A tleap script that builds the chain and sets N, CA, C and O, in Angstrom:
source leaprc.protein.ff14SB
mol = sequence {
  NMET PRO GLU GLN LYS LYS LEU LYS ASN PRO
  THR THR GLU ALA LEU PHE HIE ALA ILE LEU
  LYS LEU GLU THR MET GLU ASP CYS TYR VAL
  PHE PHE GLU ASP LEU CYS THR MET LYS GLU
  LEU GLY ASP MET ALA GLN ARG LEU GLU ALA
  ALA LYS MET LEU LEU LYS GLY TYR THR TYR
  ASP GLN ILE VAL LYS LYS VAL GLU ILE SER
  THR ALA THR ILE SER ARG ILE ASN ARG CYS
  ILE GLN TYR GLY THR GLY GLY TYR LYS MET
  ALA MET GLU ARG THR ALA GLU GLU CYS PRO
  VAL GLU ASP PRO PRO GLN ARG CGLY
}
set mol.1.N position { 17.760 -9.679 22.408 }
set mol.1.CA position { 16.450 -9.479 21.833 }
set mol.1.C position { 15.359 -10.078 22.716 }
set mol.1.O position { 14.624 -10.952 22.256 }
set mol.2.N position { 15.233 -9.647 23.941 }
set mol.2.CA position { 14.213 -10.207 24.812 }
set mol.2.C position { 12.796 -9.951 24.317 }
set mol.2.O position { 11.918 -10.788 24.529 }
set mol.3.N position { 12.543 -8.803 23.654 }
set mol.3.CA position { 11.211 -8.515 23.154 }
set mol.3.C position { 10.772 -9.544 22.125 }
set mol.3.O position { 9.607 -9.941 22.103 }
set mol.4.N position { 11.684 -9.975 21.281 }
set mol.4.CA position { 11.333 -10.930 20.247 }
set mol.4.C position { 10.905 -12.259 20.867 }
set mol.4.O position { 9.998 -12.917 20.357 }
set mol.5.N position { 11.553 -12.657 21.961 }
set mol.5.CA position { 11.161 -13.899 22.621 }
set mol.5.C position { 9.759 -13.790 23.177 }
set mol.5.O position { 9.009 -14.766 23.149 }
set mol.6.N position { 9.385 -12.618 23.687 }
set mol.6.CA position { 8.030 -12.405 24.172 }
set mol.6.C position { 7.039 -12.447 23.026 }
set mol.6.O position { 5.913 -12.918 23.188 }
set mol.7.N position { 7.453 -11.958 21.871 }
set mol.7.CA position { 6.583 -11.929 20.702 }
set mol.7.C position { 6.289 -13.335 20.191 }
set mol.7.O position { 5.181 -13.629 19.744 }
set mol.8.N position { 7.289 -14.191 20.264 }
set mol.8.CA position { 7.124 -15.552 19.756 }
set mol.8.C position { 6.419 -16.414 20.799 }
set mol.8.O position { 7.015 -16.842 21.788 }
set mol.9.N position { 5.138 -16.653 20.550 }
set mol.9.CA position { 4.347 -17.514 21.421 }
set mol.9.C position { 3.204 -18.091 20.592 }
set mol.9.O position { 2.944 -17.600 19.494 }
set mol.10.N position { 2.523 -19.102 21.079 }
set mol.10.CA position { 1.472 -19.746 20.280 }
set mol.10.C position { 0.351 -18.810 19.837 }
set mol.10.O position { -0.185 -18.968 18.740 }
set mol.11.N position { -0.005 -17.854 20.660 }
set mol.11.CA position { -1.084 -16.934 20.298 }
set mol.11.C position { -0.677 -16.042 19.140 }
set mol.11.O position { -1.445 -15.847 18.198 }
set mol.12.N position { 0.533 -15.501 19.211 }
set mol.12.CA position { 1.023 -14.648 18.131 }
set mol.12.C position { 1.211 -15.463 16.861 }
set mol.12.O position { 0.896 -14.990 15.769 }
set mol.13.N position { 1.717 -16.672 16.992 }
set mol.13.CA position { 1.876 -17.530 15.812 }
set mol.13.C position { 0.532 -17.806 15.153 }
set mol.13.O position { 0.441 -17.839 13.926 }
set mol.14.N position { -0.510 -18.004 15.949 }
set mol.14.CA position { -1.844 -18.234 15.390 }
set mol.14.C position { -2.315 -16.999 14.616 }
set mol.14.O position { -2.907 -17.117 13.543 }
set mol.15.N position { -2.048 -15.825 15.166 }
set mol.15.CA position { -2.398 -14.582 14.467 }
set mol.15.C position { -1.663 -14.501 13.138 }
set mol.15.O position { -2.280 -14.232 12.107 }
set mol.16.N position { -0.360 -14.730 13.146 }
set mol.16.CA position { 0.428 -14.628 11.914 }
set mol.16.C position { -0.001 -15.679 10.895 }
set mol.16.O position { -0.025 -15.400 9.697 }
set mol.17.N position { -0.334 -16.871 11.349 }
set mol.17.CA position { -0.845 -17.896 10.426 }
set mol.17.C position { -2.145 -17.421 9.784 }
set mol.17.O position { -2.355 -17.617 8.587 }
set mol.18.N position { -3.008 -16.803 10.567 }
set mol.18.CA position { -4.270 -16.290 10.024 }
set mol.18.C position { -3.997 -15.219 8.973 }
set mol.18.O position { -4.625 -15.213 7.914 }
set mol.19.N position { -3.068 -14.318 9.257 }
set mol.19.CA position { -2.732 -13.253 8.301 }
set mol.19.C position { -2.162 -13.849 7.022 }
set mol.19.O position { -2.501 -13.403 5.926 }
set mol.20.N position { -1.301 -14.850 7.151 }
set mol.20.CA position { -0.707 -15.468 5.965 }
set mol.20.C position { -1.737 -16.200 5.100 }
set mol.20.O position { -1.482 -16.447 3.921 }
set mol.21.N position { -2.881 -16.544 5.661 }
set mol.21.CA position { -3.935 -17.227 4.899 }
set mol.21.C position { -4.834 -16.263 4.134 }
set mol.21.O position { -5.640 -16.698 3.312 }
set mol.22.N position { -4.709 -14.951 4.389 }
set mol.22.CA position { -5.503 -13.980 3.646 }
set mol.22.C position { -5.018 -13.973 2.203 }
set mol.22.O position { -3.814 -13.960 1.946 }
set mol.23.N position { -5.959 -13.983 1.262 }
set mol.23.CA position { -5.577 -14.123 -0.142 }
set mol.23.C position { -5.772 -12.872 -0.979 }
set mol.23.O position { -5.078 -12.685 -1.978 }
set mol.24.N position { -6.698 -12.018 -0.593 }
set mol.24.CA position { -6.995 -10.846 -1.417 }
set mol.24.C position { -6.970 -9.584 -0.556 }
set mol.24.O position { -6.972 -9.650 0.674 }
set mol.25.N position { -6.947 -8.445 -1.226 }
set mol.25.CA position { -7.016 -7.174 -0.518 }
set mol.25.C position { -8.325 -7.101 0.265 }
set mol.25.O position { -8.346 -6.626 1.400 }
set mol.26.N position { -9.403 -7.566 -0.336 }
set mol.26.CA position { -10.704 -7.558 0.356 }
set mol.26.C position { -10.652 -8.430 1.608 }
set mol.26.O position { -11.220 -8.061 2.636 }
set mol.27.N position { -9.974 -9.588 1.540 }
set mol.27.CA position { -9.786 -10.422 2.737 }
set mol.27.C position { -9.110 -9.604 3.840 }
set mol.27.O position { -9.509 -9.664 5.003 }
set mol.28.N position { -8.094 -8.850 3.464 }
set mol.28.CA position { -7.371 -8.031 4.444 }
set mol.28.C position { -8.279 -6.975 5.046 }
set mol.28.O position { -8.282 -6.774 6.261 }
set mol.29.N position { -9.053 -6.297 4.199 }
set mol.29.CA position { -9.956 -5.262 4.718 }
set mol.29.C position { -10.929 -5.830 5.745 }
set mol.29.O position { -11.088 -5.263 6.826 }
set mol.30.N position { -11.582 -6.944 5.419 }
set mol.30.CA position { -12.599 -7.459 6.349 }
set mol.30.C position { -11.962 -8.031 7.619 }
set mol.30.O position { -12.507 -7.869 8.711 }
set mol.31.N position { -10.824 -8.692 7.482 }
set mol.31.CA position { -10.158 -9.254 8.661 }
set mol.31.C position { -9.658 -8.153 9.591 }
set mol.31.O position { -9.937 -8.171 10.790 }
set mol.32.N position { -8.919 -7.197 9.035 }
set mol.32.CA position { -8.332 -6.153 9.877 }
set mol.32.C position { -9.382 -5.189 10.418 }
set mol.32.O position { -9.190 -4.611 11.487 }
set mol.33.N position { -10.487 -5.006 9.701 }
set mol.33.CA position { -11.561 -4.169 10.237 }
set mol.33.C position { -12.170 -4.808 11.478 }
set mol.33.O position { -12.551 -4.114 12.420 }
set mol.34.N position { -12.258 -6.127 11.473 }
set mol.34.CA position { -12.756 -6.835 12.660 }
set mol.34.C position { -11.700 -6.894 13.763 }
set mol.34.O position { -12.034 -6.796 14.943 }
set mol.35.N position { -10.448 -7.051 13.394 }
set mol.35.CA position { -9.373 -7.248 14.355 }
set mol.35.C position { -8.964 -5.964 15.066 }
set mol.35.O position { -8.706 -5.978 16.270 }
set mol.36.N position { -8.903 -4.864 14.339 }
set mol.36.CA position { -8.335 -3.622 14.852 }
set mol.36.C position { -9.366 -2.496 14.874 }
set mol.36.O position { -10.361 -2.521 14.150 }
set mol.37.N position { -9.097 -1.515 15.720 }
set mol.37.CA position { -9.888 -0.291 15.665 }
set mol.37.C position { -9.401 0.530 14.480 }
set mol.37.O position { -8.322 0.285 13.941 }
set mol.38.N position { -10.206 1.501 14.085 }
set mol.38.CA position { -9.792 2.371 12.989 }
set mol.38.C position { -8.509 3.117 13.359 }
set mol.38.O position { -7.646 3.327 12.508 }
set mol.39.N position { -8.386 3.510 14.608 }
set mol.39.CA position { -7.182 4.207 15.068 }
set mol.39.C position { -5.965 3.299 14.955 }
set mol.39.O position { -4.920 3.725 14.465 }
set mol.40.N position { -6.087 2.050 15.402 }
set mol.40.CA position { -4.962 1.114 15.310 }
set mol.40.C position { -4.531 0.913 13.860 }
set mol.40.O position { -3.338 0.919 13.557 }
set mol.41.N position { -5.497 0.738 12.970 }
set mol.41.CA position { -5.169 0.576 11.546 }
set mol.41.C position { -4.501 1.829 10.997 }
set mol.41.O position { -3.513 1.754 10.267 }
set mol.42.N position { -5.056 2.979 11.359 }
set mol.42.CA position { -4.474 4.242 10.902 }
set mol.42.C position { -3.053 4.414 11.395 }
set mol.42.O position { -2.176 4.845 10.647 }
set mol.43.N position { -2.824 4.075 12.663 }
set mol.43.CA position { -1.482 4.200 13.235 }
set mol.43.C position { -0.488 3.287 12.512 }
set mol.43.O position { 0.629 3.703 12.204 }
set mol.44.N position { -0.893 2.055 12.244 }
set mol.44.CA position { 0.004 1.131 11.541 }
set mol.44.C position { 0.292 1.614 10.126 }
set mol.44.O position { 1.428 1.538 9.658 }
set mol.45.N position { -0.738 2.111 9.447 }
set mol.45.CA position { -0.551 2.617 8.088 }
set mol.45.C position { 0.386 3.828 8.088 }
set mol.45.O position { 1.234 3.960 7.206 }
set mol.46.N position { 0.229 4.714 9.083 }
set mol.46.CA position { 1.107 5.879 9.185 }
set mol.46.C position { 2.555 5.456 9.425 }
set mol.46.O position { 3.475 6.017 8.829 }
set mol.47.N position { 2.755 4.479 10.285 }
set mol.47.CA position { 4.120 4.007 10.559 }
set mol.47.C position { 4.766 3.433 9.311 }
set mol.47.O position { 5.940 3.680 9.036 }
set mol.48.N position { 3.995 2.670 8.567 }
set mol.48.CA position { 4.531 2.086 7.335 }
set mol.48.C position { 4.877 3.179 6.324 }
set mol.48.O position { 5.922 3.119 5.676 }
set mol.49.N position { 4.004 4.173 6.192 }
set mol.49.CA position { 4.276 5.280 5.275 }
set mol.49.C position { 5.514 6.056 5.713 }
set mol.49.O position { 6.349 6.422 4.886 }
set mol.50.N position { 5.630 6.306 7.019 }
set mol.50.CA position { 6.808 7.013 7.539 }
set mol.50.C position { 8.075 6.212 7.276 }
set mol.50.O position { 9.104 6.783 6.917 }
set mol.51.N position { 8.013 4.902 7.449 }
set mol.51.CA position { 9.185 4.052 7.192 }
set mol.51.C position { 9.590 4.139 5.729 }
set mol.51.O position { 10.776 4.251 5.421 }
set mol.52.N position { 8.621 4.088 4.826 }
set mol.52.CA position { 8.929 4.203 3.401 }
set mol.52.C position { 9.634 5.525 3.123 }
set mol.52.O position { 10.622 5.578 2.390 }
set mol.53.N position { 9.105 6.593 3.723 }
set mol.53.CA position { 9.674 7.912 3.472 }
set mol.53.C position { 11.080 8.043 4.050 }
set mol.53.O position { 11.958 8.637 3.424 }
set mol.54.N position { 11.294 7.486 5.250 }
set mol.54.CA position { 12.643 7.493 5.827 }
set mol.54.C position { 13.622 6.765 4.917 }
set mol.54.O position { 14.732 7.239 4.674 }
set mol.55.N position { 13.204 5.622 4.422 }
set mol.55.CA position { 14.076 4.839 3.547 }
set mol.55.C position { 14.346 5.553 2.224 }
set mol.55.O position { 15.360 5.292 1.576 }
set mol.56.N position { 13.453 6.448 1.819 }
set mol.56.CA position { 13.637 7.223 0.594 }
set mol.56.C position { 14.458 8.481 0.825 }
set mol.56.O position { 14.856 9.146 -0.132 }
set mol.57.N position { 14.719 8.819 2.103 }
set mol.57.CA position { 15.545 9.979 2.381 }
set mol.57.C position { 14.802 11.230 2.819 }
set mol.57.O position { 15.394 12.307 2.891 }
set mol.58.N position { 13.523 11.103 3.109 }
set mol.58.CA position { 12.765 12.258 3.598 }
set mol.58.C position { 13.275 12.668 4.977 }
set mol.58.O position { 13.765 11.835 5.741 }
set mol.59.N position { 13.155 13.958 5.287 }
set mol.59.CA position { 13.513 14.462 6.612 }
set mol.59.C position { 12.324 14.253 7.560 }
set mol.59.O position { 11.196 14.020 7.126 }
set mol.60.N position { 12.608 14.343 8.852 }
set mol.60.CA position { 11.537 14.232 9.840 }
set mol.60.C position { 10.465 15.293 9.578 }
set mol.60.O position { 9.273 14.989 9.621 }
set mol.61.N position { 10.878 16.528 9.310 }
set mol.61.CA position { 9.913 17.609 9.073 }
set mol.61.C position { 9.020 17.308 7.870 }
set mol.61.O position { 7.814 17.548 7.915 }
set mol.62.N position { 9.606 16.790 6.810 }
set mol.62.CA position { 8.808 16.451 5.625 }
set mol.62.C position { 7.810 15.350 5.945 }
set mol.62.O position { 6.675 15.381 5.470 }
set mol.63.N position { 8.224 14.382 6.742 }
set mol.63.CA position { 7.331 13.272 7.111 }
set mol.63.C position { 6.206 13.774 8.006 }
set mol.63.O position { 5.045 13.420 7.802 }
set mol.64.N position { 6.541 14.596 8.993 }
set mol.64.CA position { 5.519 15.145 9.898 }
set mol.64.C position { 4.449 15.866 9.100 }
set mol.64.O position { 3.257 15.693 9.359 }
set mol.65.N position { 4.861 16.672 8.136 }
set mol.65.CA position { 3.907 17.437 7.338 }
set mol.65.C position { 3.036 16.546 6.461 }
set mol.65.O position { 1.838 16.789 6.317 }
set mol.66.N position { 3.635 15.525 5.884 }
set mol.66.CA position { 2.895 14.687 4.936 }
set mol.66.C position { 2.066 13.597 5.621 }
set mol.66.O position { 0.955 13.299 5.183 }
set mol.67.N position { 2.593 13.010 6.676 }
set mol.67.CA position { 1.939 11.859 7.305 }
set mol.67.C position { 1.192 12.244 8.591 }
set mol.67.O position { 0.349 11.487 9.072 }
set mol.68.N position { 1.504 13.417 9.139 }
set mol.68.CA position { 0.893 13.868 10.394 }
set mol.68.C position { 1.141 12.854 11.510 }
set mol.68.O position { 0.212 12.315 12.112 }
set mol.69.N position { 2.407 12.620 11.757 }
set mol.69.CA position { 2.865 11.665 12.765 }
set mol.69.C position { 3.900 12.395 13.618 }
set mol.69.O position { 4.583 13.294 13.126 }
set mol.70.N position { 4.021 12.024 14.868 }
set mol.70.CA position { 4.938 12.736 15.757 }
set mol.70.C position { 6.396 12.402 15.441 }
set mol.70.O position { 6.710 11.342 14.898 }
set mol.71.N position { 7.270 13.335 15.797 }
set mol.71.CA position { 8.695 13.083 15.599 }
set mol.71.C position { 9.171 11.950 16.506 }
set mol.71.O position { 10.112 11.236 16.159 }
set mol.72.N position { 8.531 11.778 17.665 }
set mol.72.CA position { 8.902 10.672 18.551 }
set mol.72.C position { 8.620 9.329 17.876 }
set mol.72.O position { 9.421 8.400 17.980 }
set mol.73.N position { 7.488 9.227 17.189 }
set mol.73.CA position { 7.160 7.984 16.483 }
set mol.73.C position { 8.094 7.782 15.302 }
set mol.73.O position { 8.530 6.662 15.035 }
set mol.74.N position { 8.402 8.859 14.597 }
set mol.74.CA position { 9.349 8.756 13.476 }
set mol.74.C position { 10.705 8.288 13.987 }
set mol.74.O position { 11.361 7.463 13.350 }
set mol.75.N position { 11.123 8.810 15.128 }
set mol.75.CA position { 12.399 8.417 15.716 }
set mol.75.C position { 12.404 6.930 16.060 }
set mol.75.O position { 13.400 6.243 15.832 }
set mol.76.N position { 11.315 6.440 16.599 }
set mol.76.CA position { 11.220 5.014 16.931 }
set mol.76.C position { 11.304 4.165 15.664 }
set mol.76.O position { 11.996 3.147 15.632 }
set mol.77.N position { 10.597 4.590 14.631 }
set mol.77.CA position { 10.633 3.869 13.350 }
set mol.77.C position { 12.048 3.879 12.796 }
set mol.77.O position { 12.537 2.864 12.299 }
set mol.78.N position { 12.699 5.025 12.885 }
set mol.78.CA position { 14.066 5.132 12.383 }
set mol.78.C position { 15.011 4.206 13.144 }
set mol.78.O position { 15.881 3.579 12.541 }
set mol.79.N position { 14.846 4.116 14.462 }
set mol.79.CA position { 15.676 3.183 15.247 }
set mol.79.C position { 15.431 1.747 14.799 }
set mol.79.O position { 16.367 0.953 14.709 }
set mol.80.N position { 14.171 1.412 14.518 }
set mol.80.CA position { 13.873 0.057 14.033 }
set mol.80.C position { 14.539 -0.189 12.684 }
set mol.80.O position { 15.071 -1.272 12.438 }
set mol.81.N position { 14.509 0.808 11.821 }
set mol.81.CA position { 15.151 0.664 10.510 }
set mol.81.C position { 16.657 0.495 10.680 }
set mol.81.O position { 17.266 -0.356 10.031 }
set mol.82.N position { 17.253 1.296 11.545 }
set mol.82.CA position { 18.707 1.272 11.726 }
set mol.82.C position { 19.204 0.052 12.504 }
set mol.82.O position { 20.226 -0.540 12.158 }
set mol.83.N position { 18.472 -0.316 13.557 }
set mol.83.CA position { 18.993 -1.330 14.493 }
set mol.83.C position { 18.051 -2.517 14.722 }
set mol.83.O position { 18.359 -3.407 15.515 }
set mol.84.N position { 16.923 -2.533 14.040 }
set mol.84.CA position { 15.925 -3.577 14.277 }
set mol.84.C position { 16.206 -4.848 13.496 }
set mol.84.O position { 17.342 -5.131 13.116 }
set mol.85.N position { 15.155 -5.597 13.270 }
set mol.85.CA position { 15.263 -6.912 12.646 }
set mol.85.C position { 15.235 -6.884 11.123 }
set mol.85.O position { 15.429 -7.915 10.478 }
set mol.86.N position { 14.991 -5.699 10.540 }
set mol.86.CA position { 14.944 -5.598 9.081 }
set mol.86.C position { 13.552 -5.753 8.503 }
set mol.86.O position { 13.385 -5.849 7.287 }
set mol.87.N position { 12.564 -5.778 9.362 }
set mol.87.CA position { 11.195 -5.977 8.899 }
set mol.87.C position { 10.683 -4.881 7.979 }
set mol.87.O position { 10.049 -5.170 6.964 }
set mol.88.N position { 10.950 -3.622 8.324 }
set mol.88.CA position { 10.501 -2.527 7.460 }
set mol.88.C position { 11.141 -2.624 6.084 }
set mol.88.O position { 10.452 -2.513 5.070 }
set mol.89.N position { 12.457 -2.831 6.038 }
set mol.89.CA position { 13.151 -2.903 4.753 }
set mol.89.C position { 12.626 -4.064 3.915 }
set mol.89.O position { 12.417 -3.928 2.709 }
set mol.90.N position { 12.415 -5.206 4.565 }
set mol.90.CA position { 11.900 -6.374 3.852 }
set mol.90.C position { 10.529 -6.071 3.251 }
set mol.90.O position { 10.280 -6.379 2.085 }
set mol.91.N position { 9.652 -5.476 4.031 }
set mol.91.CA position { 8.308 -5.154 3.548 }
set mol.91.C position { 8.364 -4.150 2.400 }
set mol.91.O position { 7.626 -4.275 1.423 }
set mol.92.N position { 9.245 -3.150 2.522 }
set mol.92.CA position { 9.362 -2.142 1.470 }
set mol.92.C position { 9.864 -2.753 0.175 }
set mol.92.O position { 9.361 -2.438 -0.904 }
set mol.93.N position { 10.849 -3.621 0.281 }
set mol.93.CA position { 11.385 -4.267 -0.914 }
set mol.93.C position { 10.316 -5.120 -1.595 }
set mol.93.O position { 10.218 -5.141 -2.822 }
set mol.94.N position { 9.532 -5.810 -0.806 }
set mol.94.CA position { 8.522 -6.711 -1.368 }
set mol.94.C position { 7.301 -5.989 -1.907 }
set mol.94.O position { 6.557 -6.558 -2.706 }
set mol.95.N position { 7.078 -4.756 -1.493 }
set mol.95.CA position { 5.900 -4.017 -1.952 }
set mol.95.C position { 6.247 -2.786 -2.776 }
set mol.95.O position { 5.360 -1.996 -3.098 }
set mol.96.N position { 7.495 -2.609 -3.119 }
set mol.96.CA position { 7.941 -1.402 -3.824 }
set mol.96.C position { 7.169 -1.159 -5.113 }
set mol.96.O position { 6.849 -0.016 -5.439 }
set mol.97.N position { 6.876 -2.202 -5.832 }
set mol.97.CA position { 6.180 -2.047 -7.103 }
set mol.97.C position { 4.731 -1.623 -6.909 }
set mol.97.O position { 4.232 -0.761 -7.631 }
set mol.98.N position { 4.054 -2.229 -5.932 }
set mol.98.CA position { 2.643 -1.930 -5.690 }
set mol.98.C position { 2.444 -0.624 -4.931 }
set mol.98.O position { 1.410 0.027 -5.081 }
set mol.99.N position { 3.413 -0.238 -4.125 }
set mol.99.CA position { 3.272 0.921 -3.237 }
set mol.99.C position { 4.495 1.830 -3.342 }
set mol.99.O position { 5.239 1.974 -2.373 }
set mol.100.N position { 4.709 2.440 -4.497 }
set mol.100.CA position { 5.903 3.278 -4.647 }
set mol.100.C position { 5.807 4.560 -3.816 }
set mol.100.O position { 4.717 5.047 -3.520 }
set mol.101.N position { 6.955 5.082 -3.457 }
set mol.101.CA position { 7.052 6.361 -2.749 }
set mol.101.C position { 7.877 7.280 -3.626 }
set mol.101.O position { 8.955 6.913 -4.094 }
set mol.102.N position { 7.360 8.480 -3.843 }
set mol.102.CA position { 8.100 9.426 -4.676 }
set mol.102.C position { 9.340 9.914 -3.934 }
set mol.102.O position { 9.401 9.882 -2.705 }
set mol.103.N position { 10.307 10.358 -4.690 }
set mol.103.CA position { 11.525 10.901 -4.090 }
set mol.103.C position { 11.184 12.170 -3.322 }
set mol.103.O position { 10.258 12.893 -3.691 }
set mol.104.N position { 11.925 12.440 -2.263 }
set mol.104.CA position { 11.648 13.648 -1.477 }
set mol.104.C position { 11.961 14.900 -2.273 }
set mol.104.O position { 12.827 14.891 -3.148 }
set mol.105.N position { 11.242 15.993 -1.960 }
set mol.105.CA position { 11.564 17.240 -2.644 }
set mol.105.C position { 12.961 17.706 -2.262 }
set mol.105.O position { 13.430 17.447 -1.154 }
set mol.106.N position { 13.607 18.381 -3.165 }
set mol.106.CA position { 14.957 18.886 -2.915 }
set mol.106.C position { 14.907 20.003 -1.897 }
set mol.106.O position { 14.041 20.876 -1.957 }
set mol.107.N position { 15.835 19.970 -0.967 }
set mol.107.CA position { 15.944 21.040 0.031 }
set mol.107.C position { 16.695 22.211 -0.575 }
set mol.107.O position { 17.581 22.050 -1.414 }
set mol.108.N position { 16.311 23.390 -0.122 }
set mol.108.CA position { 17.097 24.491 -0.592 }
set mol.108.C position { 16.420 25.745 -0.577 }
set mol.108.O position { 16.997 26.763 -0.960 }
savepdb mol mol.pdb
quit
């Protein structure tokens, strides 16, 4: 996991500490609006939505249509879900009640 070692550094830890100190949804909006571009926020939100859908059993085609994200990005997210650190699954479990995802439509 060489990437994780690069991720763990004082600057990144300071960022994560700042995020952990946010208390309300409004705190998140104002902080992330200052921190990120609209595109960066949109991209992160799309990745999270795609991860939720993958975990619910949606196909790549269904995700592309609903989230408007490339299959290459979906594939990367899927690799993270399958072989990564478990971050997507942890986030989904912790937010399932607040951010439910409907079951995928039946194929046929």
